[in-house]
N, C-alpha and C positions, 0 to 999 in steps of 0.2 A: 168115612165118618162125615156126614153132611148135617150142618146146622143151619137153622133159619134164625136170623136176627130181625126183629120187628121194631121199627123206629116210628116215632110220632110224625105226623104231617102238620101239627098245629103250631102256629108261631105267635099267637097273640096272648100276652100275659094279662088275662082278664080285660078290664076296662082301663088299665093303666096307660095304654099307649106304648108300652114297652114290649120287647120281643122275648119269646121263649123258644123252646124246641127240645132237642135231645142234648144230653150232657156228654161232651167229647170223651172224657176219661172213661165213662161207662160203656161207650162203644169201643174205644181203642184198647183198653187194658184186656177185656175178655177176648176181643178179636185177635190180638196178637198172641195171647196165651194159647188160643186154640189153633190158629193157623201155623204157629211155630211147631205144633205137635202133629201137623199133617192134616188137620181138619179142613174141609171145604165149607166156606161160609157164604150163604146167600143173604142179601139185604133186601128187606121189603118194608113198605109203608102203606098207609091207607090210600094215599093219592098217587103213589109211585113217583119216580123222579127224585129230585134233590130234596131231602128232608131238611127242615130248618135246624140250625145249630143255636143252642142257648148262648147268647153273647157272654153271659157271666162265666160260662165254662171255658171261655177263651181268655179270661183275664190272667195276667202273669202269675198271680198267687195260686191259680188252679192248674198250672202246668206240671206234668209228670214226664217221666221218660217215655211213657206210652203216647201221651199227647204230642210230644215233640216228634216222635216217629210218625204219628198220624199226619202231621203237617208236612212232612217230607216225603210222604208216600203217594206218589202220583197214581199208582194203580188203584189204591183204596179210594182216593179222591174221585177217580173216574167211576168206580163201582158205586160209590155213594150217590153220584149224580144221576144214576140210572137204577134206583131201587125199583123192584118189581111191585106192582100194585097188589095189595093184599087179596083182592077178589080173584086174582089169577093164580094164587098159591094152592098147591095140593099137599096137604099134610103128609100124605103117604110117601112123598119124595124126600122126607127129612127124618133124621134120627133123633133130633132134639131141637128145642126152641128156646130162644133167649130174648128178653126185653130189656134194653138199656133205658135208663130213666131220663131225668130232666122234667120240667114241669108240664111239658106238652101232653103227655099221656093222660093227665087228669081231665083234659077236655075232649080228646078224640078217642083214644084207645079204650077208655072206660066204657064207652057206649057203642063202639064199632062192632057191627054184627059179624063181619068177617073175622076179626080178632077174637071175638067171643067163641065162635065156632072152632077156630084153630086151637085155642087153649083147651076147650072141651075135648077135642080130638086127641091132642098130644097127651093130656093128663090121663084120659080114660084108656088110651093105648099103652099106658105105662111108659111113655117116652119121657126122658129128662126134660123138665120144664123149669126155666129159671127167669127170675125177674129181680131187678135191683132198684133201690132208692124209691123214686116215684112210680116206677113201672108197675109195682103191684096194684096200682090203680086200675090196671087192665083186668084185674080179677073181680072188679066190683059187681059185674052183672053175669059172671060165669057160674053156671050151675052144673051139677052132675046129673046123671041119668035119672036119679030119684027125685030131682027137683030142688034139692038143697043147694045152698051156696057152696061152691067148690072149697072155699077156705074153712067151712064149718068144721070144728073139731080138729083142725090141723094146726101144727106149729108154724107160725109165720112171723116175718118181720118186714120192715119197710121204713121209709123216711118218717122220723118220729115227730110228734107234736112240738117237742122242744127244739128240734132242728128247724122246723118250719118257722117257729117263733124267732129263732136266731137270724134267719134270713128275712124276717119281717114281711112274710107273705101269708100269714095265717088268715087274714081277712080278705085276701085276693083270690086264693084258690077256691074252686067249686066245692071241694071237700078235703078233709085231712086224711091222709093214707092210714095213719094209725087208728083213727076213730072208725073209719070204714071197715077195716079188717076186723076190729073188735065187734062192731055192730053186726057183721055178717057171720059171726060165730068163730072167728079165728082165735087161736091161742097165741096171743101176741107177746113177744119178748124183745128186749133191746139191750144194747150196750150203752156206754156213755156216748154223748154226741160226738160224731165224726170218727169214732173208732170203727175199724173193720169188724163186722158182725154178720154172720150168715146162719140161716136155719134150714135144715133139710127135714122134710117129712115125706117119706117114701120117695116118689120121683119129683116132688115139688121143692124147689130151692128158692129162697128169697134172701135178699141182702138189704142191709139197712141204709146205706149211703154210698157215695162215690168210692170211698176207700174199700168197700166190700165187693166191688164188681169183679175183680180178678178171682177172688175166692169163690164166687158163685160159678164162674167159668170152670174153675178147678174141680168143683163138686160135680158139675155136669160131665166133664171129661172122665172123671173117675167112674161115674155111673155107666158111661158108654163103654168102659174098658173092663168092667167086672162081669 
């Protein structure tokens, strides 16, 4: 069982002068859920090498058992420092794909041609395709073979407008994940802010927020084993 995790390479939070990147819990929780079940996980990013960590995800209040394990895991730290450049990835080498969030994907993965091609390939090959929190931003410009947006007519979720307002970044981000998914024809649903909530539509799985990340991984794993 081989999975590809795609991380952002973007580290600037708009024009604020503050940093962003990927959210640690959204990498760590799915990663450990899957590798503990025997999966082999490859890490990739647009630029390759070390992807930026969102500093907010490292705050004490955002620590979980998975993030603690992440910080103590020298093997994963080394692996993370050597992510493969997206342009060098062959979709045929992997059984499923997963995108952790953090605000970074709003800027780079939403428009990255290699990412768009990968998502098209995995989805249309009926391979499990998972994205959590802000990572559904990567679906913004993905279309199916008939030219329609991939999310059109599909049940989806992602970081909500109310959650973005709660972290006071509504006017900083280039677009709101919830609005984009609706505008592209997705059938958007959500739970209360910060509750774990995932939606599966055929082989596409989306999660609302950091708390949803392990559940997305669980759904991917179950698809691979059915």
